[in-house]
mmCIF file as gemmi writes it, N, C-alpha and C atoms, coordinates in Angstrom:
data_model
loop_
_atom_site.group_PDB
_atom_site.id
_atom_site.type_symbol
_atom_site.label_atom_id
_atom_site.label_alt_id
_atom_site.label_comp_id
_atom_site.label_asym_id
_atom_site.label_entity_id
_atom_site.label_seq_id
_atom_site.pdbx_PDB_ins_code
_atom_site.Cartn_x
_atom_site.Cartn_y
_atom_site.Cartn_z
_atom_site.occupancy
_atom_site.B_iso_or_equiv
_atom_site.pdbx_formal_charge
_atom_site.auth_seq_id
_atom_site.auth_asym_id
_atom_site.pdbx_PDB_model_num
ATOM 1 N N . MET Axp A 1 ? 0.651 -1.223 -0.116 1 0 ? 1 A 1
ATOM 2 C CA . MET Axp A 1 ? 0.005 -0.018 0.076 1 0 ? 1 A 1
ATOM 3 C C . MET Axp A 1 ? 0.994 1.132 0.057 1 0 ? 1 A 1
ATOM 4 N N . ASN Axp A 2 ? 1.949 1.096 0.548 1 0 ? 2 A 1
ATOM 5 C CA . ASN Axp A 2 ? 3.057 2.543 0.708 1 0 ? 2 A 1
ATOM 6 C C . ASN Axp A 2 ? 3.589 2.776 -0.705 1 0 ? 2 A 1
ATOM 7 N N . LYS Axp A 3 ? 3.948 1.76 -1.48 1 0 ? 3 A 1
ATOM 8 C CA . LYS Axp A 3 ? 4.3 2.062 -2.75 1 0 ? 3 A 1
ATOM 9 C C . LYS Axp A 3 ? 3.274 2.499 -3.506 1 0 ? 3 A 1
ATOM 10 N N . GLN Axp A 4 ? 2.252 2.217 -3.351 1 0 ? 4 A 1
ATOM 11 C CA . GLN Axp A 4 ? 1.047 2.761 -4.469 1 0 ? 4 A 1
ATOM 12 C C . GLN Axp A 4 ? 0.661 4.192 -3.876 1 0 ? 4 A 1
ATOM 13 N N . SER Axp A 5 ? 0.978 4.273 -2.784 1 0 ? 5 A 1
ATOM 14 C CA . SER Axp A 5 ? 0.896 5.902 -2.239 1 0 ? 5 A 1
ATOM 15 C C . SER Axp A 5 ? 1.653 6.673 -2.866 1 0 ? 5 A 1
ATOM 16 N N . GLY Axp A 6 ? 3.032 6.417 -2.759 1 0 ? 6 A 1
ATOM 17 C CA . GLY Axp A 6 ? 4.02 7.083 -3.414 1 0 ? 6 A 1
ATOM 18 C C . GLY Axp A 6 ? 4.046 7.229 -4.794 1 0 ? 6 A 1
ATOM 19 N N . ALA Axp A 7 ? 3.622 6.049 -5.717 1 0 ? 7 A 1
ATOM 20 C CA . ALA Axp A 7 ? 3.479 6.331 -7.039 1 0 ? 7 A 1
ATOM 21 C C . ALA Axp A 7 ? 2.279 7.243 -7.516 1 0 ? 7 A 1
ATOM 22 N N . VAL Axp A 8 ? 1.146 7.145 -6.361 1 0 ? 8 A 1
ATOM 23 C CA . VAL Axp A 8 ? 0.129 8.193 -7.047 1 0 ? 8 A 1
ATOM 24 C C . VAL Axp A 8 ? 0.641 9.429 -6.618 1 0 ? 8 A 1
ATOM 25 N N . LEU Axp A 9 ? 1.26 9.723 -5.488 1 0 ? 9 A 1
ATOM 26 C CA . LEU Axp A 9 ? 2.203 11.014 -4.995 1 0 ? 9 A 1
ATOM 27 C C . LEU Axp A 9 ? 2.954 11.345 -6.188 1 0 ? 9 A 1
ATOM 28 N N . LEU Axp A 10 ? 3.692 10.516 -6.621 1 0 ? 10 A 1
ATOM 29 C CA . LEU Axp A 10 ? 4.703 10.984 -7.705 1 0 ? 10 A 1
ATOM 30 C C . LEU Axp A 10 ? 4.028 11.572 -8.856 1 0 ? 10 A 1
ATOM 31 N N . ALA Axp A 11 ? 2.881 10.698 -9.589 1 0 ? 11 A 1
ATOM 32 C CA . ALA Axp A 11 ? 1.965 10.948 -10.395 1 0 ? 11 A 1
ATOM 33 C C . ALA Axp A 11 ? 1.447 12.27 -10.335 1 0 ? 11 A 1
ATOM 34 N N . SER Axp A 12 ? 1.011 12.442 -9.02 1 0 ? 12 A 1
ATOM 35 C CA . SER Axp A 12 ? 0.112 14.01 -9.017 1 0 ? 12 A 1
ATOM 36 C C . SER Axp A 12 ? 1.227 14.961 -9.04 1 0 ? 12 A 1
ATOM 37 N N . LEU Axp A 13 ? 2.33 14.936 -8.452 1 0 ? 13 A 1
ATOM 38 C CA . LEU Axp A 13 ? 3.455 16.077 -8.57 1 0 ? 13 A 1
ATOM 39 C C . LEU Axp A 13 ? 3.711 16.149 -10.092 1 0 ? 13 A 1
ATOM 40 N N . VAL Axp A 14 ? 3.895 15.101 -10.765 1 0 ? 14 A 1
ATOM 41 C CA . VAL Axp A 14 ? 4.31 15.301 -12.424 1 0 ? 14 A 1
ATOM 42 C C . VAL Axp A 14 ? 2.787 16.208 -13.096 1 0 ? 14 A 1
ATOM 43 N N . ILE Axp A 15 ? 1.918 15.665 -12.769 1 0 ? 15 A 1
ATOM 44 C CA . ILE Axp A 15 ? 0.762 16.538 -13.26 1 0 ? 15 A 1
ATOM 45 C C . ILE Axp A 15 ? 0.825 17.935 -12.982 1 0 ? 15 A 1
ATOM 46 N N . VAL Axp A 16 ? 0.98 18.149 -11.431 1 0 ? 16 A 1
ATOM 47 C CA . VAL Axp A 16 ? 0.905 19.587 -11.09 1 0 ? 16 A 1
ATOM 48 C C . VAL Axp A 16 ? 1.987 20.36 -11.803 1 0 ? 16 A 1
ATOM 49 N N . ALA Axp A 17 ? 3.268 19.799 -11.84 1 0 ? 17 A 1
ATOM 50 C CA . ALA Axp A 17 ? 4.401 20.175 -12.542 1 0 ? 17 A 1
ATOM 51 C C . ALA Axp A 17 ? 4.229 20.611 -13.978 1 0 ? 17 A 1
ATOM 52 N N . LEU Axp A 18 ? 3.438 19.776 -14.643 1 0 ? 18 A 1
ATOM 53 C CA . LEU Axp A 18 ? 3.178 19.862 -16.107 1 0 ? 18 A 1
ATOM 54 C C . LEU Axp A 18 ? 2.142 21.049 -16.21 1 0 ? 18 A 1
ATOM 55 N N . LEU Axp A 19 ? 1.299 20.967 -15.443 1 0 ? 19 A 1
ATOM 56 C CA . LEU Axp A 19 ? 0.156 22.085 -15.551 1 0 ? 19 A 1
ATOM 57 C C . LEU Axp A 19 ? 0.819 23.816 -15.157 1 0 ? 19 A 1
ATOM 58 N N . ALA Axp A 20 ? 1.642 23.543 -14.093 1 0 ? 20 A 1
ATOM 59 C CA . ALA Axp A 20 ? 2.582 24.866 -13.952 1 0 ? 20 A 1
ATOM 60 C C . ALA Axp A 20 ? 3.135 25.268 -15.031 1 0 ? 20 A 1
ATOM 61 N N . PHE Axp A 21 ? 3.841 24.355 -15.666 1 0 ? 21 A 1
ATOM 62 C CA . PHE Axp A 21 ? 4.726 24.77 -17.164 1 0 ? 21 A 1
ATOM 63 C C . PHE Axp A 21 ? 3.886 25.146 -18.15 1 0 ? 21 A 1
ATOM 64 N N . LEU Axp A 22 ? 2.695 24.497 -18.309 1 0 ? 22 A 1
ATOM 65 C CA . LEU Axp A 22 ? 1.883 24.843 -19.347 1 0 ? 22 A 1
ATOM 66 C C . LEU Axp A 22 ? 1.203 26.36 -19.116 1 0 ? 22 A 1
ATOM 67 N N . SER Axp A 23 ? 0.972 26.538 -17.826 1 0 ? 23 A 1
ATOM 68 C CA . SER Axp A 23 ? 0.323 27.993 -17.371 1 0 ? 23 A 1
ATOM 69 C C . SER Axp A 23 ? 1.276 28.971 -17.691 1 0 ? 23 A 1
ATOM 70 N N . VAL Axp A 24 ? 2.458 28.863 -17.239 1 0 ? 24 A 1
ATOM 71 C CA . VAL Axp A 24 ? 3.57 29.776 -17.38 1 0 ? 24 A 1
ATOM 72 C C . VAL Axp A 24 ? 3.696 30.04 -18.867 1 0 ? 24 A 1
ATOM 73 N N . SER Axp A 25 ? 3.703 28.81 -19.695 1 0 ? 25 A 1
ATOM 74 C CA . SER Axp A 25 ? 3.941 29.105 -20.972 1 0 ? 25 A 1
ATOM 75 C C . SER Axp A 25 ? 2.825 30.011 -21.655 1 0 ? 25 A 1
ATOM 76 N N . PHE Axp A 26 ? 1.528 29.49 -21.546 1 0 ? 26 A 1
ATOM 77 C CA . PHE Axp A 26 ? 0.287 30.253 -21.793 1 0 ? 26 A 1
ATOM 78 C C . PHE Axp A 26 ? 0.594 31.736 -21.538 1 0 ? 26 A 1
ATOM 79 N N . ILE Axp A 27 ? 1.005 32.097 -20.158 1 0 ? 27 A 1
ATOM 80 C CA . ILE Axp A 27 ? 1.142 33.481 -19.904 1 0 ? 27 A 1
ATOM 81 C C . ILE Axp A 27 ? 2.115 34.076 -20.612 1 0 ? 27 A 1
ATOM 82 N N . TYR Axp A 28 ? 3.343 33.434 -20.944 1 0 ? 28 A 1
ATOM 83 C CA . TYR Axp A 28 ? 4.156 34.128 -21.576 1 0 ? 28 A 1
ATOM 84 C C . TYR Axp A 28 ? 3.784 34.417 -22.977 1 0 ? 28 A 1
ATOM 85 N N . ARG Axp A 29 ? 3.215 33.464 -23.639 1 0 ? 29 A 1
ATOM 86 C CA . ARG Axp A 29 ? 2.782 33.676 -25.282 1 0 ? 29 A 1
ATOM 87 C C . ARG Axp A 29 ? 1.676 34.777 -25.191 1 0 ? 29 A 1
ATOM 88 N N . THR Axp A 30 ? 0.914 34.817 -24.225 1 0 ? 30 A 1
ATOM 89 C CA . THR Axp A 30 ? -0.099 35.745 -24.291 1 0 ? 30 A 1
ATOM 90 C C . THR Axp A 30 ? 0.637 37.307 -24.01 1 0 ? 30 A 1
ATOM 91 N N . GLN Axp A 31 ? 1.382 37.424 -23.116 1 0 ? 31 A 1
ATOM 92 C CA . GLN Axp A 31 ? 1.97 38.719 -23.038 1 0 ? 31 A 1
ATOM 93 C C . GLN Axp A 31 ? 3 39.071 -24.399 1 0 ? 31 A 1
ATOM 94 N N . THR Axp A 32 ? 3.415 38.205 -24.681 1 0 ? 32 A 1
ATOM 95 C CA . THR Axp A 32 ? 3.951 38.351 -26.276 1 0 ? 32 A 1
ATOM 96 C C . THR Axp A 32 ? 3.301 39.001 -27.338 1 0 ? 32 A 1
ATOM 97 N N . SER Axp A 33 ? 2.18 38.102 -27.357 1 0 ? 33 A 1
ATOM 98 C CA . SER Axp A 33 ? 1.116 38.5 -28.433 1 0 ? 33 A 1
ATOM 99 C C . SER Axp A 33 ? 0.673 39.939 -27.971 1 0 ? 33 A 1
ATOM 100 N N . GLN Axp A 34 ? 0.34 40.285 -26.905 1 0 ? 34 A 1
ATOM 101 C CA . GLN Axp A 34 ? -0.106 41.356 -26.486 1 0 ? 34 A 1
ATOM 102 C C . GLN Axp A 34 ? 1.085 42.569 -26.901 1 0 ? 34 A 1
ATOM 103 N N . GLN Axp A 35 ? 2.036 42.469 -26.66 1 0 ? 35 A 1
ATOM 104 C CA . GLN Axp A 35 ? 3.184 43.321 -27.012 1 0 ? 35 A 1
ATOM 105 C C . GLN Axp A 35 ? 3.27 43.477 -28.47 1 0 ? 35 A 1
ATOM 106 N N . LEU Axp A 36 ? 3.102 42.498 -29.592 1 0 ? 36 A 1
ATOM 107 C CA . LEU Axp A 36 ? 3.019 42.549 -30.885 1 0 ? 36 A 1
ATOM 108 C C . LEU Axp A 36 ? 1.651 43.407 -31.246 1 0 ? 36 A 1
ATOM 109 N N . VAL Axp A 37 ? 0.501 42.991 -30.746 1 0 ? 37 A 1
ATOM 110 C CA . VAL Axp A 37 ? -0.368 43.884 -30.812 1 0 ? 37 A 1
ATOM 111 C C . VAL Axp A 37 ? -0.35 45.415 -30.79 1 0 ? 37 A 1
ATOM 112 N N . VAL Axp A 38 ? 0.312 45.696 -29.629 1 0 ? 38 A 1
ATOM 113 C CA . VAL Axp A 38 ? 0.334 47.156 -29.264 1 0 ? 38 A 1
ATOM 114 C C . VAL Axp A 38 ? 1.461 47.766 -30.141 1 0 ? 38 A 1
ATOM 115 N N . SER Axp A 39 ? 2.588 46.989 -30.438 1 0 ? 39 A 1
ATOM 116 C CA . SER Axp A 39 ? 3.567 47.586 -31.425 1 0 ? 39 A 1
ATOM 117 C C . SER Axp A 39 ? 3.084 47.947 -32.796 1 0 ? 39 A 1
ATOM 118 N N . TYR Axp A 40 ? 2.329 46.867 -33.205 1 0 ? 40 A 1
ATOM 119 C CA . TYR Axp A 40 ? 1.308 47.016 -34.498 1 0 ? 40 A 1
ATOM 120 C C . TYR Axp A 40 ? 0.618 48.236 -34.663 1 0 ? 40 A 1
ATOM 121 N N . GLN Axp A 41 ? -0.42 48.439 -33.342 1 0 ? 41 A 1
ATOM 122 C CA . GLN Axp A 41 ? -1.154 49.656 -33.23 1 0 ? 41 A 1
ATOM 123 C C . GLN Axp A 41 ? -0.315 50.922 -33.545 1 0 ? 41 A 1
ATOM 124 N N . ASP Axp A 42 ? 0.774 51.091 -32.511 1 0 ? 42 A 1
ATOM 125 C CA . ASP Axp A 42 ? 1.654 52.158 -32.699 1 0 ? 42 A 1
ATOM 126 C C . ASP Axp A 42 ? 1.973 52.396 -33.939 1 0 ? 42 A 1
ATOM 127 N N . ARG Axp A 43 ? 2.531 51.549 -34.746 1 0 ? 43 A 1
ATOM 128 C CA . ARG Axp A 43 ? 3.003 51.758 -36.283 1 0 ? 43 A 1
ATOM 129 C C . ARG Axp A 43 ? 1.941 51.803 -36.872 1 0 ? 43 A 1
ATOM 130 N N . VAL Axp A 44 ? 0.676 51.446 -37.041 1 0 ? 44 A 1
ATOM 131 C CA . VAL Axp A 44 ? -0.315 51.928 -37.822 1 0 ? 44 A 1
ATOM 132 C C . VAL Axp A 44 ? -0.674 53.382 -37.475 1 0 ? 44 A 1
ATOM 133 N N . ALA Axp A 45 ? -0.775 53.876 -36.083 1 0 ? 45 A 1
ATOM 134 C CA . ALA Axp A 45 ? -1.1 55.145 -35.802 1 0 ? 45 A 1
ATOM 135 C C . ALA Axp A 45 ? 0.046 56.248 -36.421 1 0 ? 45 A 1
ATOM 136 N N . THR Axp A 46 ? 1.164 55.658 -36.183 1 0 ? 46 A 1
ATOM 137 C CA . THR Axp A 46 ? 2.418 56.597 -36.762 1 0 ? 46 A 1
ATOM 138 C C . THR Axp A 46 ? 2.153 56.811 -38.335 1 0 ? 46 A 1
ATOM 139 N N . GLU Axp A 47 ? 1.788 55.584 -38.95 1 0 ? 47 A 1
ATOM 140 C CA . GLU Axp A 47 ? 1.708 55.718 -40.568 1 0 ? 47 A 1
ATOM 141 C C . GLU Axp A 47 ? 0.441 56.814 -40.796 1 0 ? 47 A 1
ATOM 142 N N . GLN Axp A 48 ? -0.683 56.77 -39.897 1 0 ? 48 A 1
ATOM 143 C CA . GLN Axp A 48 ? -1.84 57.484 -40.315 1 0 ? 48 A 1
ATOM 144 C C . GLN Axp A 48 ? -1.451 59.012 -39.994 1 0 ? 48 A 1
ATOM 145 N N . VAL Axp A 49 ? -0.512 59.37 -38.863 1 0 ? 49 A 1
ATOM 146 C CA . VAL Axp A 49 ? -0.19 60.673 -38.614 1 0 ? 49 A 1
ATOM 147 C C . VAL Axp A 49 ? 0.766 61.206 -39.822 1 0 ? 49 A 1
ATOM 148 N N . ALA Axp A 50 ? 1.628 60.427 -40.118 1 0 ? 50 A 1
ATOM 149 C CA . ALA Axp A 50 ? 2.448 60.842 -41.437 1 0 ? 50 A 1
ATOM 150 C C . ALA Axp A 50 ? 1.791 61.009 -42.589 1 0 ? 50 A 1
ATOM 151 N N . LYS Axp A 51 ? 0.798 60.427 -42.728 1 0 ? 51 A 1
ATOM 152 C CA . LYS Axp A 51 ? -0.15 60.511 -43.969 1 0 ? 51 A 1
ATOM 153 C C . LYS Axp A 51 ? -0.84 61.794 -44.012 1 0 ? 51 A 1
ATOM 154 N N . ASN Axp A 52 ? -1.35 61.946 -42.825 1 0 ? 52 A 1
ATOM 155 C CA . ASN Axp A 52 ? -2.174 63.239 -42.403 1 0 ? 52 A 1
ATOM 156 C C . ASN Axp A 52 ? -1.348 64.419 -42.576 1 0 ? 52 A 1
ATOM 157 N N . VAL Axp A 53 ? -0.057 64.392 -42.343 1 0 ? 53 A 1
ATOM 158 C CA . VAL Axp A 53 ? 1 65.474 -42.33 1 0 ? 53 A 1
ATOM 159 C C . VAL Axp A 53 ? 1.158 65.823 -43.916 1 0 ? 53 A 1
ATOM 160 N N . ILE Axp A 54 ? 1.426 64.504 -44.494 1 0 ? 54 A 1
ATOM 161 C CA . ILE Axp A 54 ? 1.813 64.668 -45.918 1 0 ? 54 A 1
ATOM 162 C C . ILE Axp A 54 ? 0.294 65.418 -46.61 1 0 ? 54 A 1
ATOM 163 N N . GLU Axp A 55 ? -0.653 65.063 -46.551 1 0 ? 55 A 1
ATOM 164 C CA . GLU Axp A 55 ? -2.108 65.537 -46.992 1 0 ? 55 A 1
ATOM 165 C C . GLU Axp A 55 ? -2.077 67.132 -46.677 1 0 ? 55 A 1
ATOM 166 N N . TYR Axp A 56 ? -1.718 67.502 -45.709 1 0 ? 56 A 1
ATOM 167 C CA . TYR Axp A 56 ? -1.796 68.794 -45.028 1 0 ? 56 A 1
ATOM 168 C C . TYR Axp A 56 ? -0.955 69.675 -45.668 1 0 ? 56 A 1
ATOM 169 N N . VAL Axp A 57 ? 0.415 69.216 -46.023 1 0 ? 57 A 1
ATOM 170 C CA . VAL Axp A 57 ? 1.538 69.882 -46.582 1 0 ? 57 A 1
ATOM 171 C C . VAL Axp A 57 ? 0.922 70.076 -47.881 1 0 ? 57 A 1
ATOM 172 N N . LEU Axp A 58 ? 0.612 69.037 -48.699 1 0 ? 58 A 1
ATOM 173 C CA . LEU Axp A 58 ? 0.317 69.023 -49.926 1 0 ? 58 A 1
ATOM 174 C C . LEU Axp A 58 ? -0.942 70.105 -50.225 1 0 ? 58 A 1
ATOM 175 N N . SER Axp A 59 ? -1.831 70.053 -49.213 1 0 ? 59 A 1
ATOM 176 C CA . SER Axp A 59 ? -2.873 70.957 -49.431 1 0 ? 59 A 1
ATOM 177 C C . SER Axp A 59 ? -2.568 72.323 -49.474 1 0 ? 59 A 1
ATOM 178 N N . ASP Axp A 60 ? -1.533 72.861 -48.472 1 0 ? 60 A 1
ATOM 179 C CA . ASP Axp A 60 ? -0.961 74.076 -48.183 1 0 ? 60 A 1
ATOM 180 C C . ASP Axp A 60 ? -0.311 74.339 -49.548 1 0 ? 60 A 1
ATOM 181 N N . VAL Axp A 61 ? 0.463 73.48 -50.298 1 0 ? 61 A 1
ATOM 182 C CA . VAL Axp A 61 ? 1.253 73.882 -51.54 1 0 ? 61 A 1
ATOM 183 C C . VAL Axp A 61 ? 0.122 74.078 -52.667 1 0 ? 61 A 1
ATOM 184 N N . ASP Axp A 62 ? -0.891 73.513 -52.554 1 0 ? 62 A 1
ATOM 185 C CA . ASP Axp A 62 ? -1.745 73.857 -53.625 1 0 ? 62 A 1
ATOM 186 C C . ASP Axp A 62 ? -2.435 75.107 -53.385 1 0 ? 62 A 1
ATOM 187 N N . ASN Axp A 63 ? -2.885 75.447 -52.147 1 0 ? 63 A 1
ATOM 188 C CA . ASN Axp A 63 ? -3.242 76.666 -51.743 1 0 ? 63 A 1
ATOM 189 C C . ASN Axp A 63 ? -2.271 77.796 -51.764 1 0 ? 63 A 1
ATOM 190 N N . LEU Axp A 64 ? -1.085 77.642 -52.143 1 0 ? 64 A 1
ATOM 191 C CA . LEU Axp A 64 ? 0.111 78.797 -52.41 1 0 ? 64 A 1
ATOM 192 C C . LEU Axp A 64 ? 0.013 79.106 -53.903 1 0 ? 64 A 1
ATOM 193 N N . VAL Axp A 65 ? -0.089 77.956 -54.713 1 0 ? 65 A 1
ATOM 194 C CA . VAL Axp A 65 ? 0.052 77.998 -56.173 1 0 ? 65 A 1
ATOM 195 C C . VAL Axp A 65 ? -1.077 78.797 -56.891 1 0 ? 65 A 1
């Protein structure tokens, strides 16, 4: 009976360790994905600002002529 209890305990520890590893991996991937999304949003916003500035400058040039 003692060997069975030890085997069950060992199996439980392995399962808990595996679940902990999977949880940490999931959290890491989620954070990485979130950083990628924020970076993409910043890039899109920067491109939009640049396009707006170009349009503004070109419209001023058209008004001067």
